[in-house]
C-alpha positions, 0 to 999 in steps of 0.5 A: 104437424110441424113442417121443417123450414127449408134452408133456402127459406131461412137464407132468403129471410136473412138476406134483405135490407130493412126500411131503416137501413135504406133510409140511413143510406139515403140520408147519408147520400143526401148529406154528401150531395149537399156538401159536394154541391155547396163546394162546387157551385162557387168554383164555377163563379171563380172559374168565370172570373179567372177566364175573364181576367185572362181574356182582359189581359190577353186583349190588353196585350193585343192593344199594346201590340196594335199600338206598337205596330200602328202608332195609335190605339185601335178604335175598338176591340173589333179592329183587332179581329179585322183581317188585313190585306194579307188575310191576317189578324191579331185576333181570330175572333172577339168572344164575349165574356163568360157572362155573355157581355162584350169586352170594352176598350176605353182610351183616354189620351195615352192610357187605355183600359180593357174591361169586362162588366162582370156578372151584373153587366153594369159598368163601374161596379165592384164586380168589373174586371179590368186590365188596370192593376187593382188599387189598394183602398 
């Protein structure tokens, strides 16, 4: 005896995804995720370098301003965040660089430099960020 197939049963059998289709979609999503990650990760490094460069330039400007007001360079960058007798300071607080290292002030006679030691945390390496203009080599 032949039983007629109900229309709902036929429709249910036609309405799913095969394992191959699901695997193709997962592979495509994986490839897209790989492309996004490889393009986004380096952007974080660039952002940290840009922030450090902006901070170094701003601190150098504050050092110049301090020298103009006081006739001498500050002993350290912490002096810029010290409040005067009126409760004012040139700098709200002295933050660390994006790699959690302190910014450094070096004074040599009439010249100064503000620098970040960069990602490696070592001074006088290629990744240092300085308030001095870069020299062409």
